[in-house]
N, C-alpha and C positions, 0 to 999 in steps of 0.2 A: 340678976342674970348677964348674960356677955352681952356689952352694949357699944358701940362703936360710936365715938367723936370725929365728927369735920372739923376743922379747921380753914378757913378763908384769911388769906392775908396779901399783900402786896409785897412781902418780902419773905426771906427763910426764916425761920421759924426762930434762928440764933441771933438774930438781929430786931426781933421784938423785945421793947424795953418789958420790965415790970413781970417777966416771963418766968417763971423758976427754975433750974436746971434741970431738974428731972423731968417737969415738964418737956422741957424741948429734945429732952433724951428721947422721950417715948414719941412726942410726933417725928423727930425726924429717923426713928425706926420703924415707923410703919411706912404707909405709901405717900409720897412727895410727887404730886403731878402739877407742873406748871401749865397753864393758860395762855397761849401765845397768840397773840394777833395773827391771822393768816398770811402767811405769806406772799408774794409775789405769783409764785407756781401754785400756792391752793387756790389764790384768787381767779388765777386764768382757768382750771380745771373747772369751779365752782361756777363761771362762765360759759364755758365749753357743756356744762352739764345744763345748766337752765337756757341755754340757746335750742337745746333739741324740742324742749316744750313749749317756746314758743314760735317754732316750727320755721326759725329764718339759719341759714349758715353763712354766719361771719368768717370772715379771713382771719388767720391764725394773728395776724399782723395787728390788726383792730382789734381781738380781743386782749391782747397782751398790751394793747395801748390804752384798752380804759382799767385793765388790771392796775397797771401804775396809779392812775389817776386816783380809784378810791381805793385807802389802806385802810378803815379801823371800822368800816361800817356794813357787812353784808347785805344789808336792806339797801344800803344806796348806793352798793355794786350793782344790785340786782336791779335797782331803779334805772340807773343810768343804762344798762341793756335794755331795757326793756324800751327805753326813748329812743335808741339806737334801733333797735329792729323793728317797732314800728315805722321809723322813717323809713328803712330797709324795705320793708314790705309796700310800702308806700309808693318809692318811686322806680322797683323793681329790678335793681341792679348793685350790685358790690358799692360797700362805701367805701371809700379811702381815707386814711388818717386824718389828714385834713379836714374833710367830713365831718367827720366825727369829733373834732377838736370843737368845732363849732355848735355842735350840739351840746353837748357838753356843759358848758358855759361854767354855772357856779358849783360844778362836780369837782373841776379841776383841782385835786389834791384836797379839798375840803377847805385848804385853808388860802390858798394861794390860786393865780391867776393863772398862772404859766406851771406845766410838770418840769420836778426837779432832774437837774439833768446830771451824769454822771462826772461832766466836766466843774459842775459848780460845788459838788459833794467834794471832790478834791483839793478844787481850790478852799473850801472853807477848813479841813483836816489838817489841811496842808499849814493854813494860817494859824493853828490854833497851837500845834506843836512847833512853830518856829521852823518849817520844812519848806523845802522846794516842791510843788507839782511835782516835776523831774525826779525828788527824791524815789515819790508814791510808785511813778510808773516805771523806774528803774530797776537794777538786779541787785543792787546792795542790800546787806540783811541784816545789820545790827539790829538789835532790838528797839534803839530809839528811832529808828525806821520801819522796821519791819511792822509792829504792833499797831502804829498810825498805818501802815496799808491796810492791814486788817480790819480795822474799825472803819474804814473807808469803802471797802467793800463790802461792807454787811451793809453801810447806811446805803449803799447804790442799789444793793440788793431790795432793802425794805422801802426803797423810794422810787426806785424807778421800774417801770416797765421793759428792763432790757432782759435779756436770758443770760444766765450764768456764762455761756459763750463769750458774748457781747462785753459783760463784765470785765471777765479776764481780760478778754484782748485790749480792751482800756487802760490795765493796770499792766503794761508792757508784754502782750503777748501770754499771758500767764492763761491756765486751761481752766474748764468748768471746775474740776476737780480741787485746783486751789483754791475757790474762791467759797466753794462749801465748807474745808476749811479751814478757811479766814472767819466766816461766819461761827462754826461751833466753836472755835477757840474766843471770838469775842464774849458770845454768850457764857459760854464758861466761867471764863474770868469775872464776868460782870456776876455773876451767882455766889462770888465767892471775896470779891475785892470791891468795897464802898465804893474805894475812889473810883475805880474804875467803870464803876454803874454810874455814878455820878457825871464822868466826863463823858462818855458815849451817851445819855439820857440830855447831857447839855447840849452837844452835836446834833442832833436828832431836830431839836428846836431852831437851833441855828441855821439848818439844811431846810428848814419847812420855813425859813423867815424870806 
C-alpha cells in the first residue's frame, strides 16, 4: 500500500552522510518544512495572547522587552509573563521596563545577566569580519560589507527585543523592509552554504557571551 516516510534531522537531506543519492532525491522531492525557533514578533504575539487569559494588560514596551529576554523556550516565556502579571495585579498599576528587569532575574536571555544590545552585536560582527561598526551602519554596499551587515541585522532581530524599525534605524536609518530582506537572505544562504551556516552559528554563540 501507499505509505509515507517522515524524516527529521538538523540539516538538509543533501548534507546527511551515507544517505544514498536516490533517497536524497526522493526526500527533496517531498514536503520540506523547517522548524524554527519563534522570532521576536512571534514571541510578542504569544505574550499578547497569553496576557488575555491572565486578565492583565501590560504595555507593548514591557511585552517586547520580555520577548527579547526569552528566546528558545515558550514555557519559560509564559513563565516569565506569569511572574510579571502576578506582580502587576498585586501592585495594581502599570509596570516599567526597569521593574520588569528586576523581576525576571534568571530569565535574562536564559544564559546571560543582561540583554543583548544592537550595539554589542554590531561590534562583534564588525570584529569578526575585520570591519568598523561605521561600515555596518553606513551606506556602502560592497559584498564584503553588505552581507555582514545583513547578518548583524538578522542577529539583532533574533537576540534583542527591538522592533524591525528600531533595528533598521540602528543600521543607518534603514527601513523595516530592509531588515526583513536581510533576515531572509541570511536564512536562505545558511540553507545552501555550509560555511555561511557555520559563521552565523558561531556569531550567535559569540553574541550570547
